[in-house]
N, C-alpha and C positions, 0 to 999 in steps of 0.2 A: 458381498460387502463392497461398496465403492472404494476405488483406489484414490488416496489423497497424497498429493505432493506439496510440501510446504517450502516456500521460498521467502526467506527473510533477508533484510539488508538495509544498508544506509541509504539516505536520500541521494539520488543521482547515480546509484550503482547499476542501473539498468535492469533492475528486477522486474519492473512492469513490462518492458519490451520482451525480455527473455521468458517471462511467465507465459505471455501470449504465444511466443514462438514454440515453446515447449508443449503447450496445450494443443496447438495446431498439429504438431508432429505426432502427438499421441491420440488425437481425436477427443481430447478432454475439454471440459469447460474450464474457463479461467476466471477466478474470482480476485478482483483487485480490492482487497479489504480497506486500503487507504481511501478508496472512493466513498466508503461508508462514512468514515470520519470527515472527509472533505464535504460530503453532502450535509452532515450535521453542522459543520462550520458555516457552510453556505446559508443554511437556514438562520443560524444565529446572526450572521452579519446582515442579511436581508431584513431581519426583523429587529435590528438595533439592540440585540442583547449584549449587555456589558460582560465581556469575557473575563474581567479581572476578578469576578466573584463566582465561585463554583455553584453557589445556590441559584444564581440566575440561569446557569446552564442546566442544572438539575430540573428546574421548573419548566424551562422551555422544551426540553427533550420529550416531555409528556405530550406535547402537541404535534409531534412528528409521526407521520405514517410513511414508512420507507420499505421498499422492497427491491430486490434485484431480479431482473429478467434476463435470460440468455436468448439472444436472437441470432438465428443462423444467417450469416452473410458471407457468401463466396467460400463456403466450407468452414468458416470460423464461427465459433459460438461467442458472439460479442455481448459484453455486459452492458445492460442499460440500468441506470440508477434512477429510480422513480421516487421522487419526493412529493408527498401529498398529491399524488396523481399526475405529476409532471416529470417528463424525462429531462434531467439536468444537462445532458450532453457535455459540452466542453466548458460550461460555466464554472465548473469546480476546478479547472486546470489553470489557476493563477497563483502567483507567489503569495498574494494576500490570503487566499484560501489555504495554501500550504502551511503557512505559519499559524493561522487560526486553528487548523486541524490538529496541530501539535499541542495546542493549548487545550482544546476540548477533549482530546484523547487521554488527558491526565485525570479526567473526572470519572469516578467509579461507575456511575449510572450510564455514562456514554459507552464505556468499555463493555458493560453488561449488555447494553442494547445492541452493540455491534457483534459481540461474541455469539449471541443468540441467533442472529442472522447467519453468521458463518457456520455454526453447527448445523443448522437446518440444511444448508446447501451441501456441506461436506458429507452429510448422512444420506443425501439423495442422489448425488452425481459423482462420477469419476471427475476429479477436479484438481487443477493446480491452484493453490491458494497462496497469494503473496501479500506480505505485510511486514510487520516488525516484531510480532510476538507469536507467530503462527506455530513454529516448531517447539517453542518453549512453553506456551500457555494454551493457545486455542486448540491446536491439534498435536499434542505431545506424542500421540501414537501414529502419526502420519507414516505412510509406507516409505517415503523418501523425504529427506530434509536437506536444504541447501541454504548457505548464508553467503550473500554477495556483498562485496565492498570494493572500493578503489580509493586512491588518495583524494583528499578534499579538493585539491587543485584540478584534478582530472574530472571530478564530479561537477565542479563549478563550470568547467569548459563545456561539459555535456549539457548542463542546464541552460547555459548561455545560448548554445546552438538550438536546443529544443524550443526555447521561448523566442528565438530569433531576435536576440537583444544585441545592441552594438558592443564593441570591445570595451568601451569605457564603463560598462556595467559590471565588469568582471569582479572587481574588489567587493562590491556590494552583494553580488550573488554568492561569492565565496564566504562572506560574513554570514549570510543567511544559511548556507550549508553547515557552517560550523555551529551556529546557534541551534539549528535543527538537531544536529548530532548531540549537542549538550543536553537539550531537552529530552531527546529520545532515550539516551543512555542513563540519565540520572533521575527520571521520573520514578515516583514511588510505586506506581502500578505498572506491572509488566514492562520493565525497562528493556530496551533493545539490547540483545546479546545473542550470540550464536548458541544453539542447542549443543549439548555435549556430543550428540551423535550426528550432527549436521556436517555436510561436506562444505568446507570453507574455501571460497574462491575469491582471490583478489584479482579483479580483471582490469587493473590500471593499464596494463599493456596488452590487452586482448581486444580483438574485434568481437562484436556480438556473436557472430557465427562460431568463433573459437570457444567462447564461453558456453554456448549452446551445445557444441560437440562434447565438451568436457562433462557437462551435466548429463547428457544422454549416455555417456560411457558408464555412468554409475547406476543407470536404470535397467533392470532386467525385464 
């Protein structure tokens, strides 16, 4: 049976970077589940779908053909997100897409769409899967589970640096982080929370390599 490692956490907690580093250390694939929702959000925005009504999203998702491909690059298994035959690359890595993905992810049909893809990959590969409901809903029987977080201010600083934004954008980025937290933790479907058996790590005062070391110490 494939080995599955679930990493959940808040926006800006570093789970994406750490999932990739952990997968590389273990020789596993790394599935960024958020990229699935981001890809759906990208399609909706590109096609002018009004996200204020779930029925619009439900109808539009029927037109999406999506698959994840792992491509070997310098010893890493890099995830490619293929939407209707096209590799989206970094097009899904914007704040607009981030906020839109938190909206579409609240729609039942979208979550079912994403969960089906996640199950197929988890059943086929040794994989690190990161997201917001992996250990609680998608892979409740994962071999190892982690929940990562940090203070909103620290996460806003990280996002500011990641997006290479000027300092005067800090307050708006912080507001977006807090709004994302609110949506993720209060949504009716699969709200963000730590699984009861997950290792909880607040990495506000940790370097990525320190968090990675802590995670590896729990994996046999």
